N, C-alpha and C positions, 0 to 999 in steps of 0.2 A: 377347668378338667379336671375329672375325679383321678387321682392316679393309680393304678395298679395296688392291690395287698396295702394301702391306706385306710385305715378306718377314720371316717368324716360324721362326727355323730349328728346325725337328724335333729335329736333334741338339743343340741347347744343352743344357749343364747345366741351364739353368734351366725349361726347358722340361719341364712336368708331363704325365705318360702320361695322368692323369686326362683332362686334355684331350679325349684321342683318346678314351675310353672314355666320355664325357658327351656328343660329339657323334655318336658311333657309337649310344649308347643312343636319342637323339632322330631319329639317321636310319632309324634302322631300324622307327620308329614311325611314319614316314611324313612325318616334318619337311623338306623340300626345303633350307630355309636350313641346318638342320645339315648338311646332308650337302655342300650349297655351300661350307659353313667347312673342313669336314673335306679337302674336295679341294684348296681356295685354301691350305690349310695344307701338302699334301707335295705339290702340283704343281710349282712352281719346282725341290725339289731330285730330283724325280725327272725333269724335265727336263733339268735342269744335267749331271747323271748321263749321262742319255741324249745331249747334247749334246757331252761327251768321249768316248763310246764311240762314237759314228757320226761326228763330226767335219763334221755337216752341218744346220744348222738344220730342215730341212722332214724328216729322218729322224729327227731327234729330237723334233718334232711329231708324227709317226706313231708312234712308240714309246708316248710319254706319253700319246697317246688309247689306243692298245690297254691299255698296264697299268690305266688310271685305269679304263675301262668293265670289267677284272676284277674290279678293288677293289670296287668300286660293286654290283656282280653277285653278289661272293658276299661282302658285309661281313655277312649276316645269319649265315654261317659261322663268322664268328671268334667262337673258344670261350675266348678270353684262355688259354691254356695258355701263350703268351707275348703279349710286349709285342705292342701293336698294329704298333709299327716294323719288328719284327723279322717279323712275320706278312706287313707288305706288302711289306719290302724284299726278302724270298723270292719274291714275285710280280715283285719289279721284275727279279732277277738271274733267274729262270727264263724271262720275256719278252726276255731282252735275250739271254740266251744260246742260244734255239730260233728267235727270230727269222727272217725271208730274210735274208740278206746285203745288206747296204745300200752304196748308189753308190761309198763310199771307201774302204771295206775290201778293194777288189781294185787298189787304187792301185800298190801296192807289196806284192812276193813277201815280203821279209824285211829286215831291216838293210840289208843288203848292197845288196840292190837300190834301196833309200833311198837308200843313201849315193851311187851310182854317179848317181842323178838328179839329186841334191845338186850333186855334182861337176861334172853337165851345163849348171849354169846360170853362166855365165863372172862372175867376179868385177868389179863396177866402183867406185872407190873414189871416194864423195861429198866434193864441198869442204865446208867448213864453213857455208857458206850454205846448199848442197842437203841438208847432211845435216838443217838446220833445217826444210826446206820438206817433207823425206822422212819427217819425223819419225812421223807415222802412216802411213806407210806401209811403215817399217823396223817399226814394232810390228805389224803384218797379217805381214810375210814372219814375221819371229818366231814369233807365236801358230801360224802356219801348219805351220814348219817343226816345232816342239813336236809340233803335234795331228800330225802324220805319222809321227814317230815313237811317238807311242803306239800308231798304227794296226797297225805292224810287229809288235807283241804278238799272241798268239793273243785270240780272245775273253774267256777264263777270265782269263790275266791283265792284260787291259786290265781289267776287270773289277775283279778284285782290288784291282792298283795304283791304280786308281781312288778307290776306297771307302776300301780300306786305310790308304794313304797319305795319296792328297791332299785327302779327305775326312774323314781319320781315325776311321773307324768303329771302335769297341770291338773286339780281337781276338777277344774270347768271343760279342759278338755277330755278326761276321763269321765265326765258327765256323759259328753257328746258323743263320744266311744261306747260307752254303754247304755246308752240313751236313757239315762235315768237323770234327775236333778243334782245339782250340784251337794245338797245336803245328802239325799240319798246315795250317792256316790261314795260320801264321807262317814256315813254310819255303815254303808257293806265292808268297806275298810276297815272301819274299827272292830267289827264283828270279826274277820279273817284274823287281823293283828291279834285282836283278845283269845282267839282260838288257837294260834300257832306259840304266841309269846307264852301263854299259861302252861303249855305242856313243855317247854324248853326252859319256864323258870322252875318246872316241880323235877325233872329230869336230867337239863344238858348242865355239865361243868363248866363250859364254856362261858356261861352268863350267871350259874350261882355257885361260887365255890363251894358251898356246904350239898350238893349233889355227887355223887362218888363217881358217877360215870365220865369216864377218860375216857380221849379219841385213841391216847398213846396205847392204853392196856388193852384197849378191844382190837387196835391195829396188831400187836404182839401176837396176839392169839389167832386172827385171821390169817397173819402173816406163815405161823407155824403150821396150821392147819393146812396150808397151801390155797385158801382161800383168795387172798390179796397177793398178787404178783403184779410185776413191772407190765406183763403182758394185759394182763387186765384191768390197768389202769384206767379209768372213764374222764379223768382230769387229768391233763398231760401237766408234768410240773414246767412244759416250755409254754402254756399258756400264763402269761405273766400280767395280763394286762384284767382289770377287775371291774365290776357292773360299776362300780363307783364312777368309772371314767365316762360313763353314758348319760350320768343322772343329772337331771337338773339342779340338783342341790339347793332345794325348796323346803324341804319338811314341812310341807303343810301339814296342818291338824295334827303334827307329832310335839307333845308340849313334855310328854315325860322321858327322865333322862335314859331310864332304862328302855325305853321303847326304842330310841335311839340308838342305843348298845347294839339291840337285838338286830336292826335294821344294819348296820353297819356290819356286824358279821355276815350278814347276807351280802352286802354289798362288795365283800373281799373276793366272794366266788369270781374264777376264773370266767374268761370271755375269749370267743373264737373270734377272731379278726382276718387272717392270712386264709382266704379261702383257695388259693392255687389259681392256677390257667386253667386246668380243666375239674368243672365244678357244675354246680346247679344252675350257674348262670349261662356257661356255654351250651349244657345241655337243652334250656329254656330258649336261648337266642337263637341257635341251630334246629330247632323241633319242625321237621317240615308242615307240621299241623298250623306251627303259629305262624308260616309265613303270608297266610293272607292278611294277617294284621298290616303287613307292608302294600299294600297290593291300594 
């Protein structure tokens, strides 16, 4: 049984595909509890990929709901020719690639545009006392900046980087999800990684100490201007779990120590696990239009 509000990682090596199959069998026979447990198992991962993909919680909510509705309504067509995880995440990828562009996807034209807008925020060096007071604001500025960098990648590149490097999905599974050869998947991942990491190396002080850009300097400016406030935090300090906790820890195809450092910085980004009782899940399961699923 899957307990409420406890994330069980569907990417973990200890995770059993048989758990999916048992839940699917019961769900397709009309067992509502089994369907709820199946959704609870995969909802957090789908949501957190959507969150990184869109850089906006409300858009991540919408995408997650759209995916879960498709999964539920197509569940009876799952033929077990592939693993359920591969089948489900192929739906995730298709939905994320084809959906209408989201609010933050048009913020930046490309990395050059992002760099210019970042340069447009004046630096303001905080005192040691201010740095301590602004600790959470600096964290927020860092996470926003790095999420903005991800948005400069194309949708396909962004998804491949998120799944292949941040969540470390096996490259064979990745190739099945994106319907390309494993070698092609690795090449696509390498190109996305190169574009993102090159920009970070030229701009970001987190990975290259020679770069003058510092999150604390931008955070103080944004705080003083009233742009960055606790009320506008997108990444709540309470979100203490990290992407790394979902990852398979394989680092396939990553041999460069600097690339690993970039990836690890992104893997430190927060995840959302506690979805509460009134969530996307309850909305979907109780939707009268989906009751035909149980007929």
